N, C-alpha and C positions, 0 to 999 in steps of 0.2 A: 397200252396192252396190259391187261390185268392178268395176274397169275391165278388160276383157278385151283387153289390148294385142295379143295375137297375132291376134285376130279382126279388129281394126280398125287394124292396123299401117299399111296403105296410107293410110287416111284421116288418121291422125295425121301421117304424113310429109307428105302434101299440105297439111294444115292449117298446119303449121309452116313449110313451104316458101313457101306463098303469103303468110303473115304476114311472113316475112323479106323477100321481094321487095317487098311493099307498104311496109315500113319503109324499105327502100333507096330506093324511088321517092319517098317523102315527104322523105327526107333530101336527095335530089338536087333536088327541087323547091325547097327552101330555097336551095340553092346557085345554081340557075338564076335564082331570083327576085332575089337580091341582085346577081348578075352583071348582070342586066338593068337594075337600078337604077343600078349603077356605069357601065354602058355609056351610059345617058342623061345622065350627068354629075352624078348625085346623090352627094354626099359621104357618108362613113361616118356623120357626125353626123346628117345629114338622114335617111339610111336607118334609123338607130336610132330616130328620132322617128316615122318612117313605121311601123316595126314596132311601136312602142309604141301608136300610134293603131289599128293593125290589131287588136292584142290587146284593147285597151280597147273598141273598137267591136264586135268579135266577141262579147265578154262581154255588152254591153248589148243589142245587137240580137238575139242568140240567146236571151237571157233574156226579152226582150219577146215574141219569136215563140213560144217554147215555153210561156210562161205563158198565152198567149192562143190557143193552137192549137185547143182545143176550142170556144171561142167563135167564132173566125173560120172554123173548119173546117180539118181537117188537110190536105186537098188545096189549099185556098187558101193555107195557111201554107207548104206546100212550094213552091207556085208563086211566092209572094212571095220566099222565100229564093232560089229559082233565078233569078228576075228580078234581084234585087239582085246575085247573083254574076255574072250576065251583064253587067249595066251596069258593075259595078266592073272586070270583066276587060277590057271594051272601053276603059274609061278608062285602065287601066294599060297597055294595048297602045299607046295613042296619046299620052297626056299625057307631058310632060317636066318640068313644074313640080313641085317637091317639095311645094308647098302644095296643089295639086290632088290629087296622089297621097295626101297625108295625109288630106285631107277625104274622098276616095273610100274610103280604107282604114277610116276611122272609120264611115262610113255603109254601107259594103258588107259583105257576109257572106263574107269570104274569110279564109284562113289560109295562112301560108307552109308549114305542115306538111301541107296538103292535106286537112285535116279539114273 
């Protein structure tokens, strides 16, 4: 099956352009996230532990939710993930303690890459 580039040229350009803009947005999100932590007085060492907790927590919570999505119901699973993101986002907006941010990052479903 051959791709007919000429026929779908506009679609390919839009697809790649939106992908590029999305990656730029995700990259900027990481910069804004860490600038926000530094603005709150979090040191680089503490920010690195927060990032480690976010990645570890994201792996565990995402694995838990995805392996039980059929049993819990897909809509319920999506709602739980969204609720965890909401709670974690509110905590990150208000908290200034690196320990609270670390615990919230581990238990919440967030990612500094926007995923």
